[in-house]
C-alpha positions as CSV (number, residue, x, y, z in Angstrom):
1,M,-0.1,-0.2,0.0
2,A,0.9,3.3,-0.9
3,L,2.5,5.4,1.5
4,G,-0.4,8.5,1.9
5,G,-3.2,5.9,1.8
6,W,-1.6,3.5,4.6
7,I,-1.3,7.0,6.6
8,L,-5.4,7.3,5.8
9,S,-6.1,4.3,6.4
10,L,-4.9,5.2,10.0
11,V,-7.0,8.7,10.3
12,T,-11.7,8.5,10.8
13,V,-12.8,11.6,10.3
14,I,-16.1,11.6,12.5
15,S,-18.5,14.9,11.8
16,M,-19.3,17.5,14.2
17,S,-21.5,19.3,13.6
18,A,-19.3,22.8,12.1
19,H,-16.1,20.8,12.6
20,A,-15.0,17.7,12.6
21,T,-12.9,15.2,14.1
22,V,-9.7,13.4,13.3
23,V,-9.0,10.4,15.0
24,V,-6.0,8.3,15.1
25,E,-5.4,4.9,17.1
26,D,-8.7,6.1,19.4
27,V,-6.6,9.5,19.6
28,K,-9.4,12.1,19.3
29,Y,-8.0,15.8,17.7
30,E,-10.4,18.5,17.1
31,D,-10.4,20.4,13.7
32,E,-10.2,23.6,15.8
33,V,-8.2,24.6,19.6
34,T,-7.6,27.7,21.4
35,V,-4.0,28.6,22.5
36,A,-3.5,30.7,24.0
37,G,-6.6,32.5,23.4
38,Q,-6.0,31.9,19.7
39,K,-8.3,30.1,17.1
40,L,-5.7,26.7,15.5
41,V,-6.8,24.6,13.0
42,L,-5.5,20.8,12.9
43,N,-2.9,20.9,10.3
44,G,-2.2,17.7,10.0
45,A,-2.3,14.0,12.4
46,G,-0.2,10.8,11.8
47,L,0.8,8.2,14.2
48,R,4.2,7.4,15.5
49,R,5.9,4.4,14.6
50,I,9.2,2.2,15.3
51,K,10.9,-0.3,13.8
52,K,12.2,-3.6,16.2
53,F,13.0,-7.5,16.0
54,G,11.2,-7.3,12.3
55,M,8.4,-5.0,14.1
56,W,6.7,-2.1,13.8
57,F,5.4,-1.2,17.9
58,R,3.0,2.5,17.8
59,V,4.4,4.4,20.1
60,Y,2.7,8.3,20.0
61,T,-0.1,9.8,17.6
62,G,0.5,13.5,17.3
63,G,-1.3,16.6,15.9
64,L,-0.3,19.4,14.2
65,Y,-1.8,22.6,15.5
66,V,-1.4,25.9,13.2
67,T,-3.3,29.8,12.2
68,K,-3.5,28.9,8.8
69,K,-3.4,24.9,7.0
70,N,0.1,25.1,5.6
71,C,2.0,21.9,3.3
72,D,5.4,23.8,3.2
73,A,7.3,22.5,6.4
74,K,10.4,25.3,5.4
75,A,7.4,28.0,5.9
76,V,5.9,25.9,9.8
77,I,9.3,25.9,10.7
78,A,9.9,29.5,10.5
79,S,6.7,30.3,11.4
80,E,6.6,33.0,14.4
81,E,2.5,32.4,15.2
82,T,1.3,30.0,17.1
83,R,1.6,26.7,16.6
84,E,0.9,23.7,19.0
85,L,2.3,20.0,18.7
86,R,-0.1,17.4,21.0
87,M,1.1,14.2,21.1
88,T,-0.2,11.1,23.4
89,F,1.8,7.9,24.4
90,L,0.6,4.3,23.5
91,R,3.0,3.3,25.0
92,G,5.4,3.0,28.0
93,V,8.7,4.9,27.3
94,D,11.1,5.5,30.0
95,Q,12.3,9.3,30.9
96,K,16.4,8.3,30.0
97,T,15.1,7.0,26.3
98,L,13.2,9.6,25.6
99,V,15.4,12.6,26.8
100,D,18.5,10.3,24.6
101,S,16.5,10.3,21.6
102,M,15.3,14.3,21.6
103,F,19.0,14.8,22.5
104,E,20.2,13.0,19.2
105,S,17.1,14.0,17.6
106,Y,17.5,17.5,17.7
107,A,21.3,17.9,17.0
108,K,20.1,16.5,13.3
109,D,18.5,19.7,12.3
110,C,20.0,22.3,14.4
111,A,22.1,24.2,12.8
112,P,23.3,26.4,12.6
113,T,22.4,27.5,15.8
114,C,23.3,24.5,18.0
115,K,25.5,26.1,20.0
116,E,23.9,28.8,21.0
117,T,20.7,26.7,21.8
118,E,22.8,23.8,23.9
119,E,21.3,25.1,27.2
120,Q,17.8,25.7,25.7
121,I,17.4,21.9,24.4
122,K,18.9,20.7,28.1
123,A,16.9,23.0,29.8
124,F,13.9,21.6,27.7
125,T,14.1,18.0,28.0
126,K,14.0,18.6,32.2
127,V,10.2,18.2,31.6
128,I,10.4,14.8,30.1
129,I,9.4,11.9,32.1
130,D,8.5,8.1,32.1
131,T,5.5,7.1,30.0
132,K,2.8,5.0,30.0
133,D,-0.1,4.4,27.9
134,G,-2.1,7.5,27.7
135,T,0.8,10.4,28.8
136,T,0.1,13.6,26.5
137,F,2.9,15.3,25.8
138,W,2.0,19.1,24.1
139,I,4.0,21.8,23.0
140,R,3.0,25.2,22.4
141,F,5.0,26.5,20.1
142,L,4.8,30.4,20.9
143,K,6.9,33.7,19.6
144,G,10.5,34.0,20.9
145,G,10.2,30.5,22.7
146,V,8.2,27.1,23.9
147,E,6.1,26.0,26.4
148,A,5.8,22.5,27.5
149,E,3.5,20.0,29.3
150,M,3.7,16.2,29.0
151,V,1.2,14.2,31.4
152,T,0.4,11.1,32.8
153,P,-3.1,10.5,34.5
154,K,-3.5,10.3,38.0
155,K,0.0,12.4,38.1
156,E,1.0,15.9,38.7
157,P,1.9,17.1,35.3
158,S,5.4,18.1,34.0
159,K,5.8,21.7,32.9
160,V,8.8,23.5,31.4
161,K,8.7,27.5,29.7
162,V,12.3,27.8,27.7
163,D,12.8,31.2,26.0
164,G,14.7,31.6,22.4
165,A,13.4,32.1,18.8
166,A,15.8,29.7,17.2
167,F,15.3,27.1,20.0
168,S,11.9,27.6,18.9
169,H,12.6,26.8,15.8
170,N,14.6,23.8,16.0
171,L,12.2,21.8,17.9
172,M,9.9,22.1,15.1
173,A,12.1,21.3,13.1
174,M,13.2,18.1,14.6
175,F,9.3,16.9,13.8
176,I,9.4,18.5,10.4
177,G,12.5,18.7,8.7
178,D,14.8,17.1,7.4
179,H,15.4,14.4,10.0
180,P,11.7,14.0,11.5
181,P,11.1,10.8,13.4
182,T,9.9,8.6,10.9
183,E,8.8,10.1,6.9
184,E,5.1,9.4,7.8
185,F,5.0,11.1,10.3
186,K,5.4,13.9,9.3
187,Q,3.9,13.8,6.1
188,A,0.8,12.7,8.0
189,L,1.5,16.5,10.2
190,L,1.3,18.5,7.1
191,C,-0.7,17.3,4.2
192,V,-2.2,13.8,5.0
193,G,-4.3,15.2,7.7
194,P,-5.6,17.8,6.5
195,S,-6.4,16.6,2.9
196,A,-8.8,13.9,5.1
197,I,-11.1,17.5,7.0
198,K,-10.9,19.5,3.5
């Protein structure tokens, strides 16, 4: 099956009055949300998988919200407007594994500001906690920095705020830049999700 067709087979669109909900692996992503008093629309949603021992494992779902739908990765990364990436984990992943993975991923897409944002990525990873099925991870990209929150059911949320426009751009590039978690996840956030809504 073609990549786009495979992803679309995971995404179900359910009409809800004037809006729609995209459902990925039973996780719902509303077509519109309000963030910091601003309305954002769903740009796309998809599934992050990882291959181990010759088998595919589900890790988390993600939905990207922007002020206006845009399939151009570079434009979304460079934007100074409010954006939000909402992820829901489908399995347990320990904190160290997540932190190590984030440092590795960040290093691939942070040029030419890797050195100057080194302390910011270190500060950001303090939000990372052990996850389990149902843990949510929201990253809010604001002008001049980011805010993030991880919440595991029945536990106190972990929150962090990190300033820096360059860091904000680099962090978004981790997901939709030249070296995303997977190409299918990147494309789902950029194009496949919203094409199902239109």
